[in-house]
C-alpha positions as CSV (number, residue, x, y, z in Angstrom):
1,M,21.5,-40.8,13.3
2,V,22.4,-44.5,13.8
3,E,22.1,-46.4,10.5
4,I,20.8,-50.0,10.9
5,P,21.8,-52.2,8.0
6,A,19.1,-54.3,6.4
7,K,19.3,-58.0,7.2
8,N,20.0,-60.4,4.4
9,Q,16.9,-62.5,4.2
10,G,18.5,-65.0,1.8
11,G,17.7,-65.6,-1.9
12,A,19.0,-63.7,-4.8
13,G,19.4,-60.0,-4.2
14,G,18.7,-60.5,-0.5
15,E,15.0,-61.3,-1.0
16,N,13.2,-63.7,1.4
17,P,11.7,-66.5,-0.7
18,N,9.3,-67.4,2.1
19,A,7.9,-63.9,2.4
20,K,4.2,-63.5,1.6
21,P,3.1,-60.8,-0.8
22,G,1.7,-57.7,0.8
23,P,-1.5,-56.0,0.0
24,A,-1.8,-54.3,-3.3
25,P,-1.2,-50.6,-3.1
26,G,-4.3,-48.5,-2.8
27,P,-5.2,-45.4,-4.7
28,A,-3.1,-42.3,-3.7
29,L,-4.9,-40.0,-1.4
30,A,-6.1,-36.8,-3.0
31,P,-4.4,-33.7,-1.5
32,K,-6.5,-31.6,0.9
33,L,-7.8,-28.3,-0.3
34,G,-5.4,-26.3,1.9
35,A,-2.4,-27.8,0.1
36,A,-4.0,-27.4,-3.3
37,L,-4.6,-23.7,-2.5
38,A,-0.9,-23.2,-1.7
39,E,0.1,-24.7,-5.0
40,M,-2.5,-22.6,-6.8
41,L,-1.1,-19.4,-5.3
42,R,2.4,-20.4,-6.2
43,L,1.5,-20.9,-9.8
44,R,0.0,-17.4,-9.8
45,G,3.2,-15.8,-8.6
46,V,2.6,-15.6,-4.9
47,D,6.0,-15.9,-3.0
48,T,5.1,-14.5,0.4
49,I,2.0,-14.9,2.7
50,F,1.4,-13.0,5.9
51,G,-0.8,-14.4,8.7
52,I,-1.2,-16.3,11.9
53,P,-2.1,-20.0,12.1
54,G,-4.9,-21.1,14.4
55,V,-6.9,-24.2,15.0
56,H,-9.5,-23.2,12.4
57,N,-7.1,-22.5,9.6
58,I,-4.2,-24.9,10.0
59,E,-5.2,-26.7,6.8
60,L,-4.2,-23.5,4.9
61,Y,-0.7,-24.2,6.2
62,R,-0.4,-27.8,5.0
63,G,1.1,-27.0,1.6
64,I,3.0,-23.7,2.1
65,E,6.5,-25.2,2.5
66,Q,6.0,-27.7,-0.2
67,A,5.0,-24.8,-2.5
68,G,8.1,-22.9,-1.6
69,I,6.1,-19.9,-0.3
70,T,7.6,-17.8,2.5
71,H,5.3,-17.2,5.5
72,V,5.7,-14.2,7.7
73,L,4.3,-14.7,11.2
74,A,2.6,-11.5,12.4
75,R,1.8,-10.9,16.1
76,H,-1.7,-9.7,15.4
77,E,-4.0,-10.0,12.3
78,Q,-4.0,-6.3,12.0
79,G,-0.3,-6.5,11.5
80,A,-0.6,-9.2,9.0
81,G,-3.0,-7.1,6.9
82,F,-0.8,-4.1,7.0
83,M,2.1,-6.3,6.0
84,A,0.2,-7.6,3.0
85,D,-0.7,-3.9,2.1
86,G,3.0,-2.9,2.3
87,Y,4.1,-5.8,0.2
88,A,1.5,-4.9,-2.4
89,R,2.5,-1.2,-2.5
90,A,6.2,-2.0,-2.7
91,T,6.0,-4.7,-5.4
92,G,2.8,-4.0,-7.4
93,K,1.8,-7.6,-6.7
94,P,-1.2,-8.6,-4.6
95,G,-0.6,-9.1,-0.9
96,V,-2.0,-12.3,0.5
97,A,-3.0,-12.9,4.1
98,F,-4.3,-16.0,6.0
99,V,-6.5,-15.5,9.1
100,I,-8.8,-17.6,11.2
101,T,-12.5,-17.6,11.6
102,G,-14.2,-14.8,13.5
103,P,-11.7,-12.6,15.5
104,G,-9.0,-13.3,13.0
105,L,-11.1,-11.7,10.3
106,T,-12.4,-8.9,12.4
107,N,-8.8,-8.0,13.4
108,I,-7.8,-7.7,9.7
109,M,-10.8,-5.7,8.7
110,T,-9.0,-2.4,9.5
111,P,-6.2,-3.1,7.1
112,M,-8.8,-4.2,4.5
113,G,-10.5,-0.9,4.9
114,Q,-7.2,0.9,4.4
115,A,-6.4,-1.1,1.3
116,W,-9.9,-0.4,-0.1
117,S,-9.6,3.4,0.3
118,D,-6.1,3.5,-1.1
119,S,-6.7,1.0,-4.0
120,V,-4.3,-1.7,-2.9
121,P,-4.6,-5.3,-4.2
122,M,-5.0,-7.6,-1.2
123,L,-6.4,-11.1,-1.0
124,V,-7.5,-12.2,2.5
125,I,-8.3,-15.9,2.8
126,S,-10.1,-16.9,6.0
127,S,-11.6,-20.1,7.4
128,C,-15.2,-20.1,8.7
129,L,-17.6,-22.3,10.4
130,P,-19.8,-24.5,8.1
131,P,-22.6,-22.3,6.9
132,D,-25.3,-24.9,7.9
133,S,-24.1,-25.2,11.5
134,E,-26.5,-23.7,13.9
135,T,-25.0,-24.9,17.2
136,P,-24.8,-21.9,19.5
137,G,-21.7,-20.9,21.3
138,Q,-19.1,-22.4,18.9
139,L,-15.5,-21.2,18.9
140,H,-15.0,-18.0,16.8
141,Q,-18.7,-17.9,15.8
142,M,-20.0,-14.9,13.9
143,R,-23.5,-14.1,12.7
144,D,-22.4,-13.1,9.2
145,Q,-18.7,-13.3,8.5
146,T,-18.8,-12.7,4.8
147,G,-21.2,-9.8,5.2
148,A,-19.0,-8.2,7.8
149,A,-15.9,-8.3,5.6
150,G,-17.9,-7.1,2.7
151,C,-18.2,-3.7,4.4
152,V,-14.5,-3.0,4.0
153,C,-13.5,-4.6,0.7
154,D,-14.5,-4.9,-2.9
155,W,-16.3,-8.3,-2.4
156,S,-16.5,-11.0,0.2
157,Q,-17.5,-14.5,-0.9
158,L,-18.1,-17.9,0.7
159,A,-16.5,-20.9,-1.1
160,G,-18.5,-24.0,-0.3
161,D,-16.2,-26.4,-2.1
162,G,-12.7,-26.5,-3.7
163,E,-13.8,-25.6,-7.2
164,T,-15.6,-22.5,-6.0
165,A,-12.5,-21.5,-4.0
166,F,-10.3,-21.9,-7.0
167,G,-12.7,-19.8,-9.1
168,L,-12.9,-17.0,-6.6
169,I,-9.1,-16.8,-6.3
170,D,-8.7,-16.6,-10.1
171,R,-11.4,-14.0,-10.2
172,A,-9.6,-11.9,-7.6
173,F,-6.3,-12.1,-9.5
174,A,-8.0,-11.2,-12.8
175,E,-9.7,-8.2,-11.3
176,F,-6.5,-7.0,-9.7
177,A,-5.0,-6.8,-13.2
178,S,-7.9,-5.4,-15.1
179,Q,-9.7,-3.1,-12.7
180,R,-9.1,-0.6,-10.0
181,P,-7.2,-2.8,-7.5
182,R,-9.0,-3.3,-4.2
183,P,-9.0,-6.0,-1.5
184,K,-11.0,-9.2,-1.8
185,H,-12.0,-11.8,0.8
186,V,-12.6,-15.5,0.3
187,S,-14.1,-17.4,3.3
188,I,-13.7,-21.2,3.3
189,P,-15.4,-23.6,5.8
190,I,-13.1,-25.6,8.0
191,D,-14.4,-28.9,6.8
192,V,-14.0,-27.9,3.2
193,L,-10.3,-26.9,3.8
194,A,-9.7,-30.4,5.3
195,A,-11.5,-32.3,2.6
196,P,-9.8,-33.9,-0.5
197,A,-9.7,-31.6,-3.4
198,P,-8.9,-31.8,-7.1
199,P,-5.6,-30.3,-8.2
200,P,-5.6,-26.6,-8.8
201,P,-6.7,-25.5,-12.3
202,P,-4.0,-24.3,-14.7
203,V,-3.1,-20.6,-14.8
204,P,-5.8,-18.9,-16.9
205,P,-4.9,-16.7,-19.8
206,A,-3.9,-13.2,-19.0
207,P,-7.0,-11.1,-18.2
208,A,-8.1,-8.3,-20.5
209,P,-5.7,-5.4,-20.1
210,L,-6.7,-2.1,-18.5
211,P,-8.9,-0.1,-20.9
212,A,-6.9,1.6,-23.6
213,A,-7.6,5.1,-24.7
214,E,-9.9,5.4,-27.7
215,A,-8.8,7.8,-30.4
216,S,-12.3,9.3,-30.5
217,A,-12.0,10.2,-26.9
218,I,-8.4,11.4,-27.0
219,A,-8.8,13.7,-30.1
220,P,-11.1,16.3,-28.4
221,L,-8.8,16.5,-25.4
222,A,-5.7,16.8,-27.6
223,A,-7.3,19.6,-29.6
224,R,-8.3,21.4,-26.4
225,L,-4.8,21.0,-24.9
226,A,-3.1,22.4,-28.0
227,R,-5.3,25.5,-27.8
228,A,-5.0,26.0,-24.0
229,R,-3.1,29.0,-22.8
230,R,-2.7,27.8,-19.2
231,P,-3.2,24.0,-19.1
232,L,-2.9,22.4,-15.7
233,F,-2.6,18.7,-14.9
234,I,-3.4,17.0,-11.5
235,F,-1.9,13.6,-11.0
236,G,-3.2,11.1,-8.5
237,G,-1.9,7.7,-7.3
238,G,-3.7,6.0,-10.2
239,A,-1.1,7.5,-12.5
240,R,2.0,6.4,-10.6
241,R,3.0,3.9,-13.3
242,A,2.6,6.6,-16.0
243,A,5.4,8.9,-14.8
244,E,7.5,8.7,-17.9
245,A,4.5,9.5,-20.2
246,A,3.4,12.3,-17.8
247,R,6.8,14.0,-17.7
248,A,7.1,13.8,-21.5
249,L,3.6,15.3,-22.0
250,L,4.2,18.1,-19.5
251,A,7.4,19.1,-21.3
252,R,5.7,19.0,-24.7
253,C,2.7,21.1,-23.9
254,G,4.2,23.5,-21.3
255,A,1.6,22.7,-18.6
256,A,1.8,23.2,-14.9
257,S,0.9,20.5,-12.4
258,F,-0.3,19.6,-9.0
259,T,-0.3,16.1,-7.5
260,T,-2.2,14.5,-4.7
261,Y,-0.2,13.1,-1.9
262,A,-0.4,9.6,-3.5
263,G,0.7,11.1,-6.8
264,R,4.0,12.6,-5.6
265,G,7.0,11.9,-7.8
266,I,5.0,11.7,-11.1
267,P,6.3,15.1,-12.4
268,A,10.1,15.4,-12.3
269,P,11.3,16.7,-8.9
270,D,13.1,19.6,-10.7
271,D,10.1,20.5,-12.9
272,P,9.9,24.3,-12.7
273,L,6.1,24.3,-13.3
274,A,5.3,21.7,-10.6
275,F,3.3,23.2,-7.7
276,G,3.8,19.9,-5.8
277,A,1.4,18.1,-3.4
278,A,-0.4,21.3,-2.3
279,L,-4.0,20.6,-3.3
280,A,-5.0,20.8,0.3
281,R,-3.6,24.4,0.6
282,P,-6.6,26.8,0.4
283,D,-4.8,29.0,-2.1
284,S,-4.5,26.1,-4.6
285,A,-8.2,26.8,-5.6
286,R,-7.2,30.2,-6.7
287,I,-4.3,28.8,-8.8
288,I,-6.5,26.2,-10.4
289,A,-9.1,28.8,-11.3
290,Q,-6.4,30.5,-13.4
291,A,-6.3,27.5,-15.7
292,D,-8.3,27.2,-18.9
293,L,-8.0,23.4,-19.0
294,V,-7.7,21.1,-16.0
295,V,-6.8,17.5,-16.7
296,V,-7.1,15.1,-13.7
297,V,-5.4,11.8,-14.2
298,G,-5.8,8.8,-11.8
299,S,-7.4,10.6,-8.9
300,E,-10.9,10.5,-7.4
301,L,-10.2,14.0,-5.9
302,A,-11.2,12.7,-2.5
303,Q,-11.8,14.7,0.6
304,V,-8.4,13.8,1.9
305,D,-6.9,15.2,-1.3
306,L,-8.6,18.6,-1.2
307,W,-10.2,19.2,2.2
308,R,-12.8,21.3,0.4
309,D,-15.9,20.5,-1.6
310,Q,-14.8,22.1,-4.9
311,L,-11.6,21.7,-6.9
312,G,-11.6,25.4,-7.8
313,Y,-11.7,25.5,-11.6
314,A,-13.6,28.5,-13.0
315,G,-16.7,28.1,-15.1
316,A,-14.9,28.9,-18.3
317,A,-12.4,26.1,-17.8
318,T,-12.8,22.6,-19.2
319,L,-12.4,19.8,-16.7
320,A,-11.1,16.5,-18.2
321,R,-10.8,13.2,-16.3
322,I,-8.7,10.2,-17.2
323,D,-9.4,7.2,-14.9
324,I,-10.1,3.4,-15.1
325,D,-13.0,3.7,-12.6
326,P,-16.3,4.7,-14.2
327,A,-17.6,6.0,-10.8
328,V,-14.8,8.5,-10.7
329,L,-15.5,9.8,-14.2
330,D,-19.2,10.4,-13.3
331,D,-18.7,12.0,-9.9
332,A,-20.0,15.4,-8.7
333,H,-17.0,17.3,-10.1
334,G,-18.7,17.3,-13.4
335,A,-16.0,16.6,-16.0
336,T,-16.7,17.8,-19.5
337,L,-14.3,15.3,-21.1
338,R,-14.2,11.8,-19.6
339,I,-11.8,9.1,-20.8
340,R,-11.9,5.7,-19.2
341,A,-8.4,4.4,-19.8
342,D,-5.2,3.3,-18.2
343,A,-3.3,6.5,-17.3
344,G,-0.1,5.5,-19.1
345,A,-1.8,4.5,-22.3
346,A,-4.0,7.6,-22.3
347,L,-1.1,10.1,-21.7
348,T,1.0,8.4,-24.4
349,A,-1.9,8.6,-26.8
350,L,-2.6,12.2,-25.8
351,G,1.0,13.2,-26.6
352,A,1.0,11.4,-29.9
353,A,-2.3,13.2,-30.9
354,L,-1.1,16.7,-30.2
355,P,-0.8,18.7,-33.5
356,D,2.6,19.2,-35.0
357,A,2.5,22.8,-33.8
358,A,2.9,21.5,-30.3
359,T,6.7,21.1,-30.5
360,P,8.6,18.7,-28.2
361,E,10.1,21.8,-26.4
362,A,7.0,24.0,-26.1
363,A,7.4,27.3,-24.3
364,P,6.1,27.2,-20.7
365,K,2.6,28.5,-20.5
366,W,3.0,29.4,-16.8
367,D,5.6,31.7,-15.3
368,A,8.3,29.5,-13.6
369,G,9.3,32.2,-11.2
370,E,5.7,32.7,-10.0
371,V,5.3,28.9,-9.6
372,A,8.5,28.8,-7.5
373,R,7.2,31.7,-5.3
374,I,3.8,30.0,-4.8
375,R,5.5,26.7,-4.0
376,A,7.7,28.3,-1.4
377,A,4.7,30.0,0.2
378,F,2.9,26.7,0.4
379,H,5.9,25.2,2.2
380,A,6.1,28.2,4.6
381,E,2.5,27.7,5.5
382,T,3.2,24.0,6.3
383,D,6.1,24.9,8.4
384,A,4.2,27.5,10.3
385,E,1.3,25.1,11.1
386,R,3.7,22.4,12.5
387,P,6.9,24.3,13.2
388,G,10.3,22.6,13.6
389,I,9.6,19.4,11.6
390,A,10.6,20.4,8.1
391,P,14.4,20.2,8.6
392,W,14.1,16.7,10.0
393,A,11.9,15.6,7.1
394,R,14.3,17.0,4.5
395,A,17.2,15.3,6.3
396,L,15.5,12.0,6.2
397,R,14.9,12.1,2.4
398,A,18.5,13.3,1.8
399,A,20.0,10.5,3.7
400,L,18.2,7.7,1.8
401,P,18.8,6.1,-1.6
402,A,16.7,7.5,-4.3
403,D,14.7,4.3,-4.6
404,A,14.0,3.9,-0.9
405,Q,10.5,2.9,0.1
406,I,9.1,5.0,2.9
407,F,6.1,4.0,5.0
408,S,4.7,6.6,7.3
409,D,2.0,6.6,10.0
410,M,-0.6,9.2,11.0
411,T,1.9,11.5,12.6
412,Q,2.8,15.2,12.3
413,F,6.2,14.3,10.9
414,A,4.5,12.7,7.9
415,Y,1.9,15.4,7.5
416,V,4.7,17.9,7.0
417,A,6.9,15.6,4.9
418,K,4.2,14.7,2.4
419,E,3.8,18.3,1.5
420,I,7.3,19.6,1.4
421,V,9.7,16.7,0.6
422,P,10.0,16.1,-3.2
423,Q,10.1,12.5,-4.3
424,P,12.5,11.4,-7.1
425,G,9.9,9.0,-8.5
426,P,6.3,7.8,-7.9
427,G,5.2,5.1,-5.5
428,L,8.0,5.6,-3.0
429,W,6.3,7.2,0.0
430,H,3.4,5.2,1.3
431,H,0.9,6.5,3.8
432,P,-2.6,5.5,5.1
433,F,-4.3,8.3,3.2
434,G,-8.0,7.4,2.9
435,F,-8.9,5.3,6.0
436,G,-6.3,7.0,8.1
437,T,-5.4,4.2,10.4
438,L,-2.9,4.5,13.2
439,G,-0.3,1.7,13.5
440,Y,0.2,1.3,9.7
441,A,3.8,2.2,9.2
442,L,5.8,-0.5,11.0
443,P,3.9,-3.6,9.7
444,A,3.6,-2.2,6.2
445,A,7.3,-1.6,6.1
446,I,7.9,-5.2,7.3
447,G,5.7,-6.4,4.4
448,A,7.7,-4.4,1.9
449,R,11.0,-5.6,3.4
450,A,9.8,-9.2,3.2
451,A,9.5,-9.1,-0.6
452,P,12.3,-10.9,-2.4
453,G,15.1,-8.5,-3.4
454,G,14.2,-4.9,-3.1
455,G,16.1,-1.9,-1.8
456,A,16.0,0.2,1.3
457,V,12.8,0.4,3.4
458,V,12.1,2.9,6.2
459,A,9.2,3.2,8.7
460,I,8.1,6.5,10.3
461,A,5.7,6.5,13.2
462,G,4.6,8.8,16.0
463,D,5.1,7.8,19.6
464,Y,1.4,7.1,20.1
465,G,0.5,5.4,16.8
466,F,3.7,3.2,17.1
467,Q,2.1,1.6,20.1
468,Y,-0.8,0.3,18.1
469,T,1.4,-2.3,16.4
470,H,4.9,-2.2,18.1
471,Q,4.6,-5.9,18.9
472,E,5.4,-6.5,15.2
473,L,9.0,-5.6,16.1
474,G,9.2,-9.4,16.8
475,S,8.3,-10.1,13.1
476,A,10.9,-7.6,12.0
477,V,13.6,-9.3,14.1
478,E,12.7,-12.7,12.7
479,L,12.9,-11.2,9.2
480,G,16.6,-10.3,9.9
481,R,16.8,-7.5,7.2
482,P,17.8,-3.8,7.6
483,L,14.8,-1.7,8.6
484,P,15.2,1.8,10.1
485,I,12.2,2.7,12.3
486,V,12.1,6.5,12.8
487,L,10.0,7.2,16.0
488,W,8.9,10.9,16.2
489,D,8.2,11.4,19.9
490,N,6.4,14.5,21.0
491,G,5.0,12.8,24.1
492,K,1.4,13.3,23.1
493,L,-1.3,13.2,20.4
494,K,-0.1,16.6,19.2
495,E,-2.3,16.8,16.2
496,I,-5.4,16.2,18.3
497,E,-4.2,18.7,20.9
498,D,-3.7,21.3,18.3
499,A,-7.2,20.6,16.9
500,M,-8.8,21.0,20.3
501,V,-7.0,24.3,20.9
502,R,-8.2,25.6,17.5
503,A,-11.8,24.5,18.4
504,Q,-11.5,26.2,21.8
505,I,-11.7,22.9,23.7
506,A,-9.5,22.4,26.7
507,P,-7.0,19.7,25.6
508,N,-8.1,16.4,27.2
509,A,-6.9,12.8,26.8
510,V,-4.0,13.8,24.5
511,T,-1.1,12.9,26.8
512,A,-0.3,9.2,27.5
513,R,2.5,7.6,29.4
514,N,5.1,6.2,27.0
515,P,7.3,3.2,27.6
516,D,11.0,3.4,27.8
517,F,11.6,3.0,24.1
518,A,15.3,2.1,24.6
519,L,14.3,-0.8,26.9
520,L,11.6,-1.8,24.5
521,A,14.1,-2.1,21.7
522,R,16.5,-4.0,24.0
523,S,13.8,-6.4,24.9
524,Y,13.4,-7.4,21.3
525,G,17.2,-7.5,20.8
526,I,17.2,-4.7,18.2
527,A,19.6,-1.7,17.8
528,Y,18.5,1.6,19.3
529,C,19.8,5.2,18.9
530,A,18.6,8.6,19.9
531,P,20.4,11.3,17.9
532,A,21.4,14.0,20.4
533,S,19.7,17.4,20.1
534,P,22.8,19.3,19.2
535,E,23.3,17.1,16.1
536,G,19.8,17.9,15.0
537,P,18.8,16.6,11.5
538,D,22.5,15.8,10.7
539,G,22.3,13.2,13.4
540,L,19.2,11.6,11.8
541,G,21.0,11.3,8.5
542,A,24.0,9.5,10.1
543,A,21.7,7.2,12.1
544,L,19.7,6.2,9.0
545,R,22.9,5.4,7.0
546,D,24.1,3.2,9.9
547,A,20.8,1.5,10.2
548,L,20.6,0.6,6.5
549,G,23.9,-1.2,6.9
550,R,22.8,-3.3,9.9
551,A,21.2,-6.7,9.7
552,G,17.9,-6.4,11.4
553,P,15.7,-3.4,12.5
554,T,17.0,-0.2,14.2
555,L,14.8,2.0,16.4
556,I,15.8,5.7,15.8
557,H,14.2,7.7,18.6
558,L,13.7,11.4,17.8
559,R,12.5,13.5,20.6
560,A,10.7,16.4,19.0
561,P,12.2,19.8,19.6
562,A,10.3,22.2,21.8
563,A,9.2,24.2,18.7
564,A,7.6,21.1,17.3
565,G,5.7,20.3,20.4
């Protein structure tokens, strides 16, 4: 830069005595709403936003840099939504995404549906056309934008002015902290985003905490638990932050346990009375029927948890439910004891309320040898249904740090792993359980990796589902952080082919031409490796360790053995 010195205009201090006074300074222009929203989000702890700028939402980008918020540019709004989902699951903080009017919102609705089914806190802020505009054929025009989004999230609201936008955002953050977390959508007209706005309101007081367990509700369950001869706990994803209390209670009362897929890691991995994530195994109903008390904590017992209509407990057993969602407590499973409370608080209170006769080292009320035999039988069934995958899944977990965050897609590799691979702790293996969307793993893992700090993150995808969102490799490269991407390649939609064969349908439309994945990786400038078949699972372990030490993503291409299809 060439520096031009100021000319001396004469007079003391270089002032020009003949200069005329300029106009008086006018009032400072008020910041536009988009900039005020960025500052508001910063004050509420948002450090990362995922999205794509467009002509309709550029005002949302006015204040991001000034607020010190990192923006991750997705290649598609579906990717931005899955990134926000992955960030939220990995950090426990709400994931935030910015999208444009119309197609930007419809593109992110699939991730919103996934976040809704899996109880993930996500805030989507979109632009929209002015609600009173009736000109036909406008860019990105939709008939009912807020109504469309409302089908896949907790609520979808239009903010007609800045104060309403501020109020809706604070409402979303308050509900994330005090209710079952689910996605929210705020739609703001383009002209409102560009209009002057007041400064954001101060951070409100902390919202009411999650409901605590009332002694009057805990006492009957504690008495029943103390008398039970074969108590059984079932832990869902809603109890993932209560692992310490859950483990202490299991040890104290000698109970056995199952978990849903989302609840894996809540019982200790070496707990001899843990049946594991085997609720979907048909024989689990017989095991549950042997219990005289079944306590379900933090699970709605969804179809994708059980794959049957009934849990399986016998008529003489008591079913108790602990959950923060009133709708879960009142569902068709017909719980006798219903406790609306935060899982951690309820389990801690339950342990404290047990009579003194329930010693800290209670004798097991189930036979550990029998539990181990049943658990092994469950694993054998899983291996028989999808042969050849189990050794690879175990090798993957063994090669990773204990605190690694794993994001899997709808692929047979994940279907096997989520049943047989024990987790050292809860909330470490993330999967699109409820909505079941393909293309989830890669962008969700990018979202987790974008969070400040954090440990190892791994994505697992099948060859077909990977192609839903593989363009997000560009975002992963720009992020510049280690990210192993395990690609399970069986050359087809193998799960669908197997389902067709079982239904006696001639397999159709289950084989698609794949790209050259090595060239695809090279085109993005990322590392690629394909562990040779003779190395087997050992080669996968070595590839993962190398990838975790490399700056940037690595595509680890696993060609499924013949036994695995």
